[in-house]
C-alpha positions as CSV (number, residue, x, y, z in Angstrom):
1,M,31.9,-47.5,-62.4
2,A,29.5,-48.6,-59.6
3,W,30.5,-51.5,-57.4
4,N,27.4,-53.5,-58.2
5,E,27.4,-52.7,-61.9
6,P,26.7,-55.8,-64.0
7,G,29.5,-57.4,-65.9
8,G,32.0,-60.1,-65.6
9,N,34.8,-58.0,-64.4
10,R,36.2,-58.3,-61.0
11,N,34.2,-56.2,-58.5
12,D,36.8,-54.4,-56.4
13,N,34.3,-51.8,-55.2
14,D,32.3,-54.1,-53.0
15,P,32.3,-52.5,-49.5
16,W,31.6,-55.8,-47.9
17,G,34.3,-57.6,-49.8
18,N,38.0,-58.1,-49.0
19,G,40.0,-56.9,-51.9
20,G,39.0,-59.2,-54.7
21,G,35.8,-60.0,-52.9
22,R,34.6,-63.2,-51.4
23,R,31.3,-63.2,-53.1
24,G,32.6,-63.3,-56.7
25,N,30.1,-62.3,-59.2
26,D,27.2,-62.3,-56.7
27,Q,25.2,-59.2,-57.3
28,G,22.7,-59.7,-54.3
29,P,22.4,-57.5,-51.1
30,P,25.1,-57.7,-48.4
31,D,24.9,-60.5,-45.7
32,L,23.3,-58.9,-42.7
33,D,24.1,-61.8,-40.4
34,E,27.8,-61.4,-41.2
35,A,27.7,-57.6,-40.5
36,L,25.9,-58.2,-37.2
37,K,28.4,-60.8,-36.2
38,K,31.3,-58.5,-36.9
39,G,29.7,-55.7,-34.8
40,L,29.2,-58.1,-31.9
41,D,32.9,-59.2,-32.2
42,K,34.1,-55.7,-31.9
43,L,31.8,-55.0,-28.9
44,N,33.0,-58.2,-27.3
45,K,36.6,-57.1,-27.7
46,M,35.9,-53.7,-26.3
47,L,34.4,-55.3,-23.2
48,G,37.4,-57.5,-22.7
49,G,36.1,-60.7,-24.4
50,K,37.7,-62.8,-27.1
51,G,37.0,-62.2,-30.7
52,K,36.4,-64.7,-33.5
53,K,39.5,-66.8,-34.2
54,S,40.8,-67.1,-37.7
55,G,42.7,-70.1,-39.0
56,G,42.1,-73.8,-38.9
57,D,39.2,-73.9,-36.4
58,G,36.2,-75.9,-37.6
59,G,33.0,-74.3,-38.7
60,N,31.1,-75.5,-35.6
61,S,33.6,-74.2,-33.1
62,G,33.8,-70.9,-34.9
63,G,30.0,-70.5,-34.9
64,S,29.6,-71.4,-31.3
65,S,32.3,-69.0,-30.1
66,G,30.7,-66.2,-32.2
67,V,27.2,-66.8,-30.7
68,A,28.7,-66.9,-27.2
69,G,30.5,-63.7,-27.7
70,G,27.4,-62.0,-29.1
71,F,25.3,-63.1,-26.1
72,G,27.9,-61.8,-23.7
73,A,27.9,-58.5,-25.4
74,V,24.1,-58.2,-25.2
75,L,24.3,-59.0,-21.5
76,A,27.0,-56.4,-21.0
77,L,25.0,-53.8,-22.9
78,G,21.9,-54.6,-20.8
79,A,24.0,-54.3,-17.6
80,I,25.3,-50.9,-18.7
81,L,21.7,-49.7,-19.4
82,V,20.5,-51.0,-16.0
83,V,23.4,-49.3,-14.2
84,G,22.7,-46.0,-16.0
85,Y,19.0,-46.1,-15.2
86,V,19.8,-46.8,-11.5
87,I,22.2,-43.9,-11.4
88,F,19.7,-41.6,-13.2
89,Q,16.9,-42.6,-10.7
90,S,19.2,-42.1,-7.7
91,F,19.4,-38.3,-7.9
92,Y,16.6,-35.7,-7.8
93,T,16.3,-31.9,-7.4
94,V,14.1,-30.0,-4.8
95,N,13.2,-26.4,-5.8
96,E,13.2,-23.5,-3.4
97,Q,9.4,-23.5,-3.3
98,E,9.3,-27.2,-2.4
99,R,10.0,-29.7,0.4
100,A,10.5,-33.4,-0.3
101,V,9.1,-36.1,2.0
102,V,11.1,-39.3,1.7
103,L,9.4,-42.7,2.5
104,R,11.7,-45.8,2.9
105,F,9.8,-49.0,2.5
106,G,6.6,-47.0,3.0
107,E,7.7,-45.5,6.3
108,Y,8.6,-41.9,6.9
109,S,12.4,-41.3,6.7
110,K,13.1,-37.6,6.4
111,T,12.1,-34.3,4.9
112,E,14.6,-32.9,2.4
113,S,15.3,-29.2,1.9
114,P,15.9,-27.5,-1.5
115,G,18.9,-28.8,-3.5
116,L,20.3,-31.8,-5.3
117,R,19.4,-34.9,-3.3
118,F,20.1,-38.7,-3.3
119,K,17.6,-41.6,-2.9
120,V,17.8,-45.4,-3.1
121,P,16.0,-46.5,-6.2
122,L,13.0,-48.9,-5.8
123,I,13.3,-48.4,-2.0
124,D,12.8,-44.7,-1.4
125,D,9.6,-43.0,-2.4
126,V,9.9,-39.1,-2.7
127,T,6.9,-36.8,-2.7
128,K,7.4,-33.1,-3.4
129,V,5.1,-30.5,-1.8
130,L,4.8,-26.8,-2.6
131,V,5.1,-25.0,0.8
132,T,5.4,-21.3,-0.3
133,S,2.4,-20.8,-2.6
134,V,-0.8,-19.4,-1.1
135,R,-3.9,-21.3,-2.0
136,T,-7.5,-20.3,-1.8
137,A,-10.7,-22.1,-0.7
138,Q,-14.3,-20.9,-0.9
139,S,-17.1,-21.7,1.6
140,S,-20.7,-20.6,1.5
141,G,-23.8,-21.7,3.5
142,Q,-27.0,-20.7,5.2
143,M,-27.0,-21.0,9.0
144,L,-28.7,-20.0,12.2
145,T,-27.5,-17.1,14.4
146,Q,-27.8,-16.9,18.2
147,D,-31.1,-15.1,18.0
148,E,-32.5,-17.9,15.7
149,N,-32.3,-16.0,12.4
150,L,-31.2,-17.3,9.1
151,V,-28.2,-15.8,7.4
152,T,-26.1,-16.6,4.3
153,V,-22.3,-16.2,4.7
154,D,-19.7,-16.4,1.9
155,L,-16.2,-17.0,3.2
156,Q,-12.8,-17.1,1.6
157,V,-9.9,-18.9,3.2
158,Q,-6.2,-18.4,2.2
159,Y,-3.8,-21.0,3.3
160,R,-0.5,-22.7,2.6
161,V,1.3,-25.9,3.6
162,G,3.1,-25.4,6.8
163,E,4.3,-28.9,7.6
164,A,5.0,-31.1,4.5
165,R,5.2,-34.4,6.5
166,D,1.8,-34.0,8.1
167,Y,0.3,-32.9,4.8
168,V,1.5,-36.0,3.0
169,L,1.0,-38.7,5.7
170,N,-1.7,-37.7,8.2
171,V,-4.7,-36.8,6.1
172,R,-5.7,-38.6,2.9
173,D,-7.4,-35.5,1.4
174,S,-6.3,-32.2,3.1
175,N,-8.5,-30.0,0.9
176,Q,-11.6,-31.9,1.9
177,A,-10.5,-31.8,5.6
178,L,-10.0,-28.0,5.2
179,A,-13.6,-27.7,3.8
180,F,-15.1,-29.6,6.6
181,A,-13.1,-27.7,9.3
182,T,-14.1,-24.4,7.7
183,D,-17.8,-25.2,7.7
184,S,-17.6,-26.3,11.3
185,A,-15.8,-23.3,12.5
186,L,-18.0,-20.9,10.6
187,R,-21.2,-22.4,11.9
188,H,-19.9,-22.4,15.4
189,E,-19.0,-18.7,15.3
190,V,-22.2,-17.6,13.5
191,G,-24.3,-19.6,16.0
192,S,-22.6,-17.6,18.8
193,S,-23.4,-14.2,17.3
194,S,-26.5,-12.2,16.7
195,L,-27.9,-11.4,13.2
196,D,-27.2,-7.7,13.7
197,D,-23.5,-8.4,14.5
198,V,-23.1,-10.7,11.5
199,L,-24.6,-8.3,9.0
200,T,-23.0,-5.0,10.2
201,E,-20.1,-4.2,12.5
202,G,-19.3,-7.7,13.6
203,R,-18.2,-9.0,10.3
204,A,-14.5,-8.2,10.8
205,E,-14.5,-9.7,14.3
206,L,-16.3,-12.8,12.9
207,A,-13.5,-13.4,10.4
208,V,-10.9,-13.2,13.1
209,R,-12.7,-15.7,15.4
210,V,-13.3,-18.1,12.5
211,E,-9.6,-17.9,11.6
212,Q,-8.5,-18.7,15.1
213,R,-10.9,-21.6,15.5
214,L,-10.1,-23.0,12.0
215,Q,-6.4,-23.0,12.7
216,G,-7.1,-24.9,16.0
217,F,-9.1,-27.5,14.1
218,L,-6.4,-28.0,11.5
219,E,-3.7,-28.4,14.1
220,E,-5.8,-30.9,16.0
221,Y,-6.4,-32.9,12.8
222,G,-2.7,-32.7,11.9
223,T,-3.3,-31.7,8.3
224,G,-0.1,-29.7,8.0
225,L,-2.0,-26.6,6.7
226,Q,-1.5,-23.1,8.0
227,I,-4.1,-20.4,7.6
228,V,-2.9,-17.1,6.1
229,R,-6.1,-15.1,6.2
230,V,-9.9,-15.5,6.4
231,N,-12.1,-13.0,4.6
232,V,-15.9,-12.8,5.1
233,E,-16.9,-11.7,1.6
234,S,-20.6,-11.2,2.2
235,T,-23.4,-11.7,4.7
236,Q,-27.0,-11.6,3.5
237,P,-30.3,-12.0,5.4
238,P,-33.1,-14.2,4.0
239,P,-34.7,-12.8,0.8
240,A,-38.0,-12.2,2.5
241,V,-36.6,-9.6,4.9
242,Q,-33.8,-8.1,2.8
243,D,-35.7,-4.9,2.1
244,A,-36.3,-4.3,5.8
245,F,-32.7,-4.9,6.6
246,R,-31.6,-2.5,3.9
247,E,-33.7,0.2,5.5
248,V,-32.1,-0.6,8.8
249,Q,-28.7,-0.4,7.2
250,R,-29.5,3.0,5.7
251,A,-30.7,4.3,9.0
252,R,-27.4,3.1,10.6
253,E,-25.5,4.9,7.9
254,D,-27.4,8.1,8.6
255,E,-26.7,7.7,12.3
256,Q,-23.0,7.2,11.6
257,Q,-23.0,10.3,9.4
258,V,-24.6,12.4,12.1
259,K,-22.2,11.1,14.6
260,E,-19.3,12.1,12.4
261,E,-20.7,15.6,11.9
262,A,-21.1,16.0,15.6
263,E,-17.6,14.8,16.2
264,T,-16.4,17.3,13.6
265,Y,-18.2,20.1,15.4
266,R,-16.9,19.0,18.7
267,N,-13.3,19.0,17.4
268,K,-13.9,22.6,16.2
269,V,-15.6,24.0,19.2
270,V,-13.7,22.3,22.1
271,P,-10.3,23.6,21.0
272,E,-11.7,27.1,20.7
273,A,-13.2,26.9,24.1
274,R,-10.0,25.6,25.6
275,G,-8.1,28.4,23.9
276,Q,-10.5,31.0,25.3
277,A,-10.3,29.5,28.8
278,Q,-6.5,29.4,28.6
279,R,-6.5,33.1,27.5
280,M,-8.7,34.0,30.4
281,I,-6.4,32.1,32.7
282,E,-3.4,34.0,31.3
283,E,-5.1,37.3,31.6
284,A,-6.1,36.6,35.2
285,S,-2.6,35.6,36.0
286,A,-1.3,38.8,34.3
287,Y,-3.8,40.9,36.3
288,K,-2.8,39.2,39.5
289,E,0.8,39.9,38.8
290,E,0.0,43.5,37.9
291,V,-2.1,44.1,41.1
292,T,0.5,42.4,43.3
293,E,3.4,44.4,41.9
294,R,1.4,47.6,42.1
295,A,0.5,46.9,45.7
296,R,4.1,46.2,46.4
297,G,5.1,49.4,44.7
298,E,2.5,51.5,46.7
299,T,3.6,49.8,49.9
300,A,7.3,50.7,49.2
301,R,6.2,54.3,48.2
302,F,4.2,54.6,51.4
303,L,7.0,53.4,53.5
304,E,9.4,55.9,51.9
305,L,6.8,58.7,52.3
306,L,6.3,57.7,56.0
307,A,10.0,58.1,56.6
308,V,10.0,61.6,55.0
309,Y,6.8,62.5,56.9
310,Q,8.4,61.6,60.2
311,M,11.3,63.9,59.4
312,A,9.1,66.9,58.2
313,P,5.4,66.5,58.8
314,T,4.2,70.0,57.9
315,V,6.0,70.2,54.6
316,T,5.0,66.7,53.7
317,R,1.3,67.3,54.4
318,E,1.3,70.5,52.3
319,R,3.0,68.7,49.4
320,M,0.5,65.8,49.6
321,Y,-2.4,68.2,49.7
322,L,-1.2,70.1,46.6
323,Q,-0.5,66.9,44.8
324,T,-4.0,65.6,45.6
325,L,-5.7,68.8,44.4
326,E,-3.6,68.7,41.2
327,T,-4.7,65.1,40.6
328,V,-8.4,65.9,41.3
329,L,-8.6,69.2,39.4
330,S,-6.5,68.1,36.4
331,S,-9.6,66.7,34.7
332,S,-11.8,69.8,35.3
333,S,-12.5,72.4,32.6
334,K,-13.2,75.3,35.1
335,I,-10.7,77.7,36.7
336,L,-11.2,79.6,40.0
337,V,-8.9,82.7,40.5
338,D,-8.6,84.2,44.0
339,T,-7.4,87.8,44.0
340,E,-6.0,89.7,46.9
341,S,-7.6,93.0,46.0
342,S,-11.1,92.0,46.8
343,G,-13.1,89.2,48.4
344,N,-14.8,88.3,45.1
345,M,-13.7,85.0,43.5
346,M,-13.1,85.2,39.8
347,Y,-14.6,82.5,37.6
348,L,-13.2,81.8,34.2
349,P,-15.3,79.7,31.7
350,L,-12.4,77.8,30.4
351,D,-14.6,75.3,28.6
352,R,-16.2,78.0,26.5
353,L,-12.8,79.6,25.8
354,T,-11.4,76.4,24.6
355,Q,-14.5,75.9,22.3
356,G,-14.2,79.5,21.0
357,G,-10.5,79.1,20.4
358,G,-10.9,75.9,18.5
359,L,-9.1,73.9,21.2
360,P,-10.5,70.4,21.9
361,R,-11.6,69.7,25.5
362,S,-9.5,66.6,25.8
363,G,-5.8,67.0,25.8
364,N,-5.4,63.6,24.3
365,Q,-6.9,64.7,21.0
366,S,-4.1,67.4,20.4
367,S,-0.7,66.5,19.2
368,G,2.6,68.1,18.1
369,S,3.1,71.8,17.5
370,D,-0.6,72.5,16.7
371,G,-1.6,71.5,20.2
372,Q,1.1,73.7,21.7
373,M,-0.1,76.7,19.6
374,D,-3.7,76.2,20.8
375,I,-2.7,76.1,24.4
376,Q,-0.7,79.2,24.0
377,T,-3.7,81.0,22.5
378,V,-5.9,80.0,25.3
379,T,-3.3,81.1,27.9
380,D,-3.1,84.5,26.3
381,Q,-6.9,84.9,26.3
382,V,-7.0,83.9,30.0
383,I,-4.3,86.4,31.0
384,K,-6.0,89.1,29.0
385,E,-9.4,88.3,30.7
386,I,-7.8,88.4,34.1
387,R,-6.1,91.8,33.5
388,T,-9.3,93.3,32.2
389,R,-11.3,92.2,35.3
390,Q,-8.5,93.4,37.6
391,D,-8.7,96.9,36.0
392,T,-12.4,96.9,36.3
393,N,-12.3,96.1,40.0
394,T,-9.6,98.8,40.5
395,R,-11.8,101.5,39.0
396,R,-14.8,100.4,41.1
397,S,-12.7,100.6,44.3
398,R,-11.7,104.2,43.5
């Protein structure tokens, strides 16, 4: 049976009742004021207060003590919430990519590194700054060069926060300060360069000079920014003369191509010439050594021959004479034979004999056993011819 089921029976199922129920046969909703009062009494007891007394106290005294206990509980609960909020606001975390600038009563106090940090609530003001991320800023403008020509330059600046304190405190808008400083540095460097340098080979050097000058401006302003790199993306002449400048650029490219081809040819020819020169030097050195050693050998041989000549001059002269004749006549193809029987000198046409016998004139062209056989054949023919002529001369003498 439900606790609030109609009927005249005793309602023991009333959850707000005590046993038989104080409300009797009242079938209305539970008393919210009484439930709230009980909850406040329990909270007051938990916080160390005194709960509602039971017994003979009057209705007024009981009501006033209950209200006082409830008000104290609300105050305690509020104090707990305030303390929890203060504790929650007293700690903060700084990431690895950040630095925290702490202001105490609006004045700079310190810069915190990554980690869990403490601050005084309502007194300290913490500003976190990303110091590791690289940011990008673009700049473009039309300006005059040193030779009074207009040129359009597109520039890209990569930077990051180098000093968190200066970035937060010194400049109200660091990005705007960077834009002004970039434009000033770019116009100063372009105004100090010629149009030809800006459009062609001087672009890389222009970017370096702008980076150095821009970093000096930022340090002077105290922005806390650090330049990572400056890139000159494009440089364009005025539209009216762009075609002429393109022609000049193509001519420069052709010139550079010819220079590279000439350099390639030079790199090919010069090493070959150096190699030939070195070879000639080595050959000359070898010839020098050969002649020197040969002269030394001839000198030593002459000295030895002189000692022998001094001991036996006649024999030595005869031997030298024969050796000289042998050297001179060794390349001759004719033979002269002097016989004792008559005063006629015998001439042997050895060149014709060699041709008839199939023997080559030059001994260098014969080799091995075939060469030895040909020489033997010629020798036999020569001996036969000599004997025939001797017999003929003998008959004539008789």
